[in-house]
Gaussian input, Z-matrix of N, CA and C with variables (Angstrom, degrees):
# hf/3-21g

backbone

0 1
 N
 C     1     B1
 C     2     B2     1     A1
 N     3     B3     2     A2     1     D1
 C     4     B4     3     A3     2     D2
 C     5     B5     4     A4     3     D3
 N     6     B6     5     A5     4     D4
 C     7     B7     6     A6     5     D5
 C     8     B8     7     A7     6     D6
 N     9     B9     8     A8     7     D7
 C    10    B10     9     A9     8     D8
 C    11    B11    10    A10     9     D9
 N    12    B12    11    A11    10    D10
 C    13    B13    12    A12    11    D11
 C    14    B14    13    A13    12    D12
 N    15    B15    14    A14    13    D13
 C    16    B16    15    A15    14    D14
 C    17    B17    16    A16    15    D15
 N    18    B18    17    A17    16    D16
 C    19    B19    18    A18    17    D17
 C    20    B20    19    A19    18    D18
 N    21    B21    20    A20    19    D19
 C    22    B22    21    A21    20    D20
 C    23    B23    22    A22    21    D21
 N    24    B24    23    A23    22    D22
 C    25    B25    24    A24    23    D23
 C    26    B26    25    A25    24    D24
 N    27    B27    26    A26    25    D25
 C    28    B28    27    A27    26    D26
 C    29    B29    28    A28    27    D27
 N    30    B30    29    A29    28    D28
 C    31    B31    30    A30    29    D29
 C    32    B32    31    A31    30    D30
 N    33    B33    32    A32    31    D31
 C    34    B34    33    A33    32    D32
 C    35    B35    34    A34    33    D33
 N    36    B36    35    A35    34    D34
 C    37    B37    36    A36    35    D35
 C    38    B38    37    A37    36    D36
 N    39    B39    38    A38    37    D37
 C    40    B40    39    A39    38    D38
 C    41    B41    40    A40    39    D39
 N    42    B42    41    A41    40    D40
 C    43    B43    42    A42    41    D41
 C    44    B44    43    A43    42    D42
 N    45    B45    44    A44    43    D43
 C    46    B46    45    A45    44    D44
 C    47    B47    46    A46    45    D45
 N    48    B48    47    A47    46    D46
 C    49    B49    48    A48    47    D47
 C    50    B50    49    A49    48    D48
 N    51    B51    50    A50    49    D49
 C    52    B52    51    A51    50    D50
 C    53    B53    52    A52    51    D51
 N    54    B54    53    A53    52    D52
 C    55    B55    54    A54    53    D53
 C    56    B56    55    A55    54    D54
 N    57    B57    56    A56    55    D55
 C    58    B58    57    A57    56    D56
 C    59    B59    58    A58    57    D57
 N    60    B60    59    A59    58    D58
 C    61    B61    60    A60    59    D59
 C    62    B62    61    A61    60    D60
 N    63    B63    62    A62    61    D61
 C    64    B64    63    A63    62    D62
 C    65    B65    64    A64    63    D63
 N    66    B66    65    A65    64    D64
 C    67    B67    66    A66    65    D65
 C    68    B68    67    A67    66    D66
 N    69    B69    68    A68    67    D67
 C    70    B70    69    A69    68    D68
 C    71    B71    70    A70    69    D69
 N    72    B72    71    A71    70    D70
 C    73    B73    72    A72    71    D71
 C    74    B74    73    A73    72    D72
 N    75    B75    74    A74    73    D73
 C    76    B76    75    A75    74    D74
 C    77    B77    76    A76    75    D75
 N    78    B78    77    A77    76    D76
 C    79    B79    78    A78    77    D77
 C    80    B80    79    A79    78    D78
 N    81    B81    80    A80    79    D79
 C    82    B82    81    A81    80    D80
 C    83    B83    82    A82    81    D81
 N    84    B84    83    A83    82    D82
 C    85    B85    84    A84    83    D83
 C    86    B86    85    A85    84    D84
 N    87    B87    86    A86    85    D85
 C    88    B88    87    A87    86    D86
 C    89    B89    88    A88    87    D87
 N    90    B90    89    A89    88    D88
 C    91    B91    90    A90    89    D89
 C    92    B92    91    A91    90    D90
 N    93    B93    92    A92    91    D91
 C    94    B94    93    A93    92    D92
 C    95    B95    94    A94    93    D93
 N    96    B96    95    A95    94    D94
 C    97    B97    96    A96    95    D95
 C    98    B98    97    A97    96    D96
 N    99    B99    98    A98    97    D97
 C   100   B100    99    A99    98    D98
 C   101   B101   100   A100    99    D99
 N   102   B102   101   A101   100   D100
 C   103   B103   102   A102   101   D101
 C   104   B104   103   A103   102   D102
 N   105   B105   104   A104   103   D103
 C   106   B106   105   A105   104   D104
 C   107   B107   106   A106   105   D105
 N   108   B108   107   A107   106   D106
 C   109   B109   108   A108   107   D107
 C   110   B110   109   A109   108   D108
 N   111   B111   110   A110   109   D109
 C   112   B112   111   A111   110   D110
 C   113   B113   112   A112   111   D111
 N   114   B114   113   A113   112   D112
 C   115   B115   114   A114   113   D113
 C   116   B116   115   A115   114   D114
 N   117   B117   116   A116   115   D115
 C   118   B118   117   A117   116   D116
 C   119   B119   118   A118   117   D117
 N   120   B120   119   A119   118   D118
 C   121   B121   120   A120   119   D119
 C   122   B122   121   A121   120   D120
 N   123   B123   122   A122   121   D121
 C   124   B124   123   A123   122   D122
 C   125   B125   124   A124   123   D123
 N   126   B126   125   A125   124   D124
 C   127   B127   126   A126   125   D125
 C   128   B128   127   A127   126   D126
 N   129   B129   128   A128   127   D127
 C   130   B130   129   A129   128   D128
 C   131   B131   130   A130   129   D129
 N   132   B132   131   A131   130   D130
 C   133   B133   132   A132   131   D131
 C   134   B134   133   A133   132   D132
 N   135   B135   134   A134   133   D133
 C   136   B136   135   A135   134   D134
 C   137   B137   136   A136   135   D135
 N   138   B138   137   A137   136   D136
 C   139   B139   138   A138   137   D137
 C   140   B140   139   A139   138   D138
 N   141   B141   140   A140   139   D139
 C   142   B142   141   A141   140   D140
 C   143   B143   142   A142   141   D141
 N   144   B144   143   A143   142   D142
 C   145   B145   144   A144   143   D143
 C   146   B146   145   A145   144   D144
 N   147   B147   146   A146   145   D145
 C   148   B148   147   A147   146   D146
 C   149   B149   148   A148   147   D147
 N   150   B150   149   A149   148   D148
 C   151   B151   150   A150   149   D149
 C   152   B152   151   A151   150   D150
 N   153   B153   152   A152   151   D151
 C   154   B154   153   A153   152   D152
 C   155   B155   154   A154   153   D153
 N   156   B156   155   A155   154   D154
 C   157   B157   156   A156   155   D155
 C   158   B158   157   A157   156   D156
 N   159   B159   158   A158   157   D157
 C   160   B160   159   A159   158   D158
 C   161   B161   160   A160   159   D159
 N   162   B162   161   A161   160   D160
 C   163   B163   162   A162   161   D161
 C   164   B164   163   A163   162   D162
 N   165   B165   164   A164   163   D163
 C   166   B166   165   A165   164   D164
 C   167   B167   166   A166   165   D165
 N   168   B168   167   A167   166   D166
 C   169   B169   168   A168   167   D167
 C   170   B170   169   A169   168   D168
 N   171   B171   170   A170   169   D169
 C   172   B172   171   A171   170   D170
 C   173   B173   172   A172   171   D171
 N   174   B174   173   A173   172   D172
 C   175   B175   174   A174   173   D173
 C   176   B176   175   A175   174   D174
 N   177   B177   176   A176   175   D175
 C   178   B178   177   A177   176   D176
 C   179   B179   178   A178   177   D177
 N   180   B180   179   A179   178   D178
 C   181   B181   180   A180   179   D179
 C   182   B182   181   A181   180   D180
 N   183   B183   182   A182   181   D181
 C   184   B184   183   A183   182   D182
 C   185   B185   184   A184   183   D183

   B1=1.4586
   B2=1.5236
   B3=1.2887
   B4=1.4504
   B5=1.5125
   B6=1.3110
   B7=1.4678
   B8=1.5264
   B9=1.3284
   B10=1.4702
   B11=1.5235
   B12=1.3202
   B13=1.4667
   B14=1.5354
   B15=1.3375
   B16=1.4670
   B17=1.5294
   B18=1.3319
   B19=1.4571
   B20=1.5115
   B21=1.3268
   B22=1.4654
   B23=1.5259
   B24=1.3222
   B25=1.4603
   B26=1.5313
   B27=1.3034
   B28=1.4656
   B29=1.5200
   B30=1.3289
   B31=1.4546
   B32=1.5199
   B33=1.3001
   B34=1.4685
   B35=1.5292
   B36=1.3341
   B37=1.4614
   B38=1.5253
   B39=1.3397
   B40=1.4716
   B41=1.5340
   B42=1.3271
   B43=1.4679
   B44=1.5210
   B45=1.3188
   B46=1.4544
   B47=1.5266
   B48=1.3183
   B49=1.4574
   B50=1.5136
   B51=1.3227
   B52=1.4636
   B53=1.5204
   B54=1.3328
   B55=1.4573
   B56=1.5276
   B57=1.3326
   B58=1.4613
   B59=1.5216
   B60=1.3421
   B61=1.4632
   B62=1.5178
   B63=1.3331
   B64=1.4552
   B65=1.5125
   B66=1.3281
   B67=1.4621
   B68=1.5259
   B69=1.3161
   B70=1.4577
   B71=1.5206
   B72=1.3263
   B73=1.4559
   B74=1.5226
   B75=1.3370
   B76=1.4658
   B77=1.5223
   B78=1.3074
   B79=1.4556
   B80=1.5205
   B81=1.3338
   B82=1.4649
   B83=1.5228
   B84=1.3260
   B85=1.4615
   B86=1.5254
   B87=1.3294
   B88=1.4647
   B89=1.5243
   B90=1.3305
   B91=1.4539
   B92=1.5222
   B93=1.3502
   B94=1.4668
   B95=1.5276
   B96=1.3144
   B97=1.4568
   B98=1.5297
   B99=1.2962
   B100=1.4618
   B101=1.5315
   B102=1.3149
   B103=1.4504
   B104=1.5199
   B105=1.3115
   B106=1.4553
   B107=1.5231
   B108=1.2910
   B109=1.4530
   B110=1.5151
   B111=1.3170
   B112=1.4606
   B113=1.5171
   B114=1.2972
   B115=1.4484
   B116=1.5202
   B117=1.2893
   B118=1.4485
   B119=1.5113
   B120=1.3046
   B121=1.4451
   B122=1.5221
   B123=1.3303
   B124=1.4507
   B125=1.5150
   B126=1.3030
   B127=1.4591
   B128=1.5198
   B129=1.3047
   B130=1.4493
   B131=1.5183
   B132=1.3209
   B133=1.4579
   B134=1.5231
   B135=1.3330
   B136=1.4642
   B137=1.5368
   B138=1.3198
   B139=1.4594
   B140=1.5233
   B141=1.3188
   B142=1.4708
   B143=1.5240
   B144=1.3216
   B145=1.4686
   B146=1.5272
   B147=1.3215
   B148=1.4647
   B149=1.5237
   B150=1.3187
   B151=1.4641
   B152=1.5282
   B153=1.3247
   B154=1.4614
   B155=1.5206
   B156=1.3337
   B157=1.4676
   B158=1.5200
   B159=1.3465
   B160=1.4622
   B161=1.5277
   B162=1.3251
   B163=1.4576
   B164=1.5252
   B165=1.3256
   B166=1.4636
   B167=1.5308
   B168=1.3349
   B169=1.4607
   B170=1.5237
   B171=1.3416
   B172=1.4602
   B173=1.5311
   B174=1.3263
   B175=1.4582
   B176=1.5251
   B177=1.3393
   B178=1.4417
   B179=1.5206
   B180=1.3400
   B181=1.4672
   B182=1.5217
   B183=1.3114
   B184=1.4672
   B185=1.4773
   A1=109.82
   A2=116.28
   A3=121.32
   A4=110.34
   A5=116.54
   A6=121.43
   A7=108.37
   A8=115.72
   A9=119.75
   A10=110.74
   A11=116.89
   A12=123.91
   A13=112.06
   A14=115.47
   A15=119.30
   A16=111.62
   A17=118.09
   A18=121.44
   A19=114.40
   A20=118.48
   A21=120.38
   A22=112.10
   A23=117.33
   A24=120.58
   A25=112.00
   A26=117.72
   A27=120.74
   A28=113.35
   A29=117.03
   A30=120.60
   A31=108.55
   A32=116.56
   A33=120.60
   A34=109.73
   A35=115.99
   A36=123.02
   A37=108.72
   A38=118.38
   A39=119.58
   A40=112.75
   A41=117.47
   A42=121.69
   A43=108.50
   A44=115.32
   A45=120.41
   A46=109.07
   A47=116.42
   A48=121.57
   A49=108.85
   A50=116.30
   A51=121.51
   A52=108.21
   A53=117.01
   A54=121.56
   A55=111.43
   A56=117.39
   A57=120.18
   A58=110.80
   A59=116.96
   A60=120.88
   A61=111.48
   A62=116.68
   A63=121.28
   A64=112.78
   A65=116.52
   A66=119.93
   A67=110.89
   A68=114.91
   A69=121.31
   A70=108.06
   A71=116.20
   A72=122.05
   A73=109.05
   A74=116.64
   A75=121.92
   A76=107.43
   A77=116.70
   A78=122.85
   A79=109.92
   A80=116.98
   A81=121.91
   A82=111.79
   A83=117.11
   A84=121.75
   A85=112.79
   A86=117.03
   A87=121.72
   A88=110.50
   A89=116.07
   A90=122.41
   A91=107.47
   A92=117.79
   A93=119.04
   A94=110.57
   A95=115.62
   A96=119.90
   A97=109.23
   A98=115.78
   A99=121.23
   A100=109.31
   A101=116.23
   A102=120.45
   A103=110.20
   A104=115.17
   A105=119.51
   A106=108.51
   A107=114.40
   A108=120.65
   A109=108.75
   A110=116.44
   A111=120.33
   A112=107.88
   A113=115.00
   A114=119.96
   A115=108.20
   A116=116.12
   A117=119.55
   A118=109.68
   A119=115.29
   A120=119.93
   A121=109.30
   A122=115.57
   A123=120.88
   A124=109.01
   A125=115.47
   A126=118.72
   A127=107.49
   A128=115.81
   A129=120.77
   A130=112.64
   A131=117.53
   A132=120.97
   A133=107.11
   A134=118.08
   A135=120.26
   A136=114.91
   A137=119.01
   A138=120.90
   A139=112.35
   A140=117.65
   A141=121.43
   A142=111.88
   A143=117.23
   A144=120.54
   A145=111.58
   A146=118.19
   A147=119.78
   A148=110.44
   A149=116.94
   A150=120.70
   A151=110.23
   A152=117.59
   A153=122.44
   A154=110.95
   A155=116.34
   A156=120.28
   A157=111.45
   A158=117.15
   A159=120.71
   A160=110.23
   A161=117.26
   A162=121.30
   A163=111.15
   A164=115.76
   A165=120.19
   A166=109.99
   A167=116.46
   A168=120.65
   A169=110.98
   A170=117.27
   A171=119.93
   A172=111.14
   A173=118.72
   A174=121.03
   A175=111.30
   A176=117.39
   A177=122.16
   A178=110.84
   A179=117.53
   A180=122.12
   A181=112.20
   A182=117.36
   A183=120.72
   A184=108.80
   D1=83.55
   D2=177.36
   D3=-85.99
   D4=141.84
   D5=178.77
   D6=-66.77
   D7=133.96
   D8=178.51
   D9=-97.91
   D10=9.42
   D11=174.40
   D12=58.64
   D13=50.07
   D14=179.38
   D15=-81.91
   D16=-23.07
   D17=176.73
   D18=93.59
   D19=-4.34
   D20=-179.77
   D21=-62.96
   D22=-36.06
   D23=-177.47
   D24=-73.74
   D25=-17.89
   D26=-178.93
   D27=-87.30
   D28=-13.74
   D29=178.02
   D30=-77.74
   D31=146.29
   D32=-178.80
   D33=-84.64
   D34=76.06
   D35=179.99
   D36=-123.16
   D37=148.10
   D38=-179.54
   D39=-66.83
   D40=-32.60
   D41=175.55
   D42=-138.13
   D43=155.25
   D44=177.96
   D45=-152.83
   D46=161.43
   D47=178.06
   D48=-96.29
   D49=124.85
   D50=177.89
   D51=-98.65
   D52=117.58
   D53=-179.08
   D54=-70.94
   D55=-32.69
   D56=-179.76
   D57=-67.53
   D58=-41.49
   D59=179.36
   D60=-84.23
   D61=-25.14
   D62=-179.15
   D63=74.65
   D64=32.05
   D65=-179.19
   D66=-152.61
   D67=168.11
   D68=176.48
   D69=-83.58
   D70=133.68
   D71=-176.25
   D72=-117.72
   D73=140.16
   D74=174.74
   D75=-87.55
   D76=126.25
   D77=-176.88
   D78=-82.00
   D79=111.17
   D80=178.71
   D81=-73.92
   D82=-21.77
   D83=-177.31
   D84=-94.92
   D85=11.65
   D86=-178.71
   D87=-65.03
   D88=129.85
   D89=176.67
   D90=-119.65
   D91=113.22
   D92=179.61
   D93=-62.21
   D94=140.61
   D95=178.96
   D96=-75.19
   D97=171.25
   D98=-179.92
   D99=-62.07
   D100=159.90
   D101=179.62
   D102=-59.63
   D103=145.46
   D104=178.55
   D105=-71.75
   D106=134.32
   D107=-179.92
   D108=-96.67
   D109=132.47
   D110=177.88
   D111=-68.97
   D112=120.52
   D113=-178.82
   D114=-113.47
   D115=115.26
   D116=-179.47
   D117=-178.05
   D118=-164.98
   D119=-179.55
   D120=-84.88
   D121=117.48
   D122=179.49
   D123=-126.82
   D124=158.47
   D125=174.68
   D126=-60.70
   D127=139.57
   D128=-177.19
   D129=100.69
   D130=-18.01
   D131=175.63
   D132=-71.01
   D133=138.74
   D134=-174.93
   D135=-54.06
   D136=-37.40
   D137=-177.32
   D138=-103.82
   D139=19.39
   D140=-175.71
   D141=-59.17
   D142=-48.85
   D143=-175.37
   D144=-63.93
   D145=-43.80
   D146=179.99
   D147=-65.67
   D148=-39.87
   D149=178.09
   D150=-64.02
   D151=-43.81
   D152=-179.50
   D153=-62.03
   D154=-42.77
   D155=-179.84
   D156=-65.04
   D157=-41.38
   D158=178.54
   D159=-63.68
   D160=-42.50
   D161=179.15
   D162=-63.37
   D163=-45.04
   D164=-178.59
   D165=-64.57
   D166=-39.83
   D167=179.77
   D168=-63.92
   D169=-41.48
   D170=179.87
   D171=-70.67
   D172=-30.95
   D173=177.07
   D174=-68.70
   D175=-38.15
   D176=-179.56
   D177=-67.67
   D178=-38.59
   D179=179.71
   D180=-67.04
   D181=-31.10
   D182=-178.10
   D183=-80.59

């Protein structure tokens, strides 16, 4: 079972398919990334109020 250098084992995934072995492998070297941060309009954002007003205005028109 020689590695065919497909690159699946080098990706940071919890499991991957190994073509050389012909099976799904559990990655022991998997490192979970940092928690996902909610990215959006929140209170405290500099343009939050203007964005909120525009959204509310468009909701009222519809």
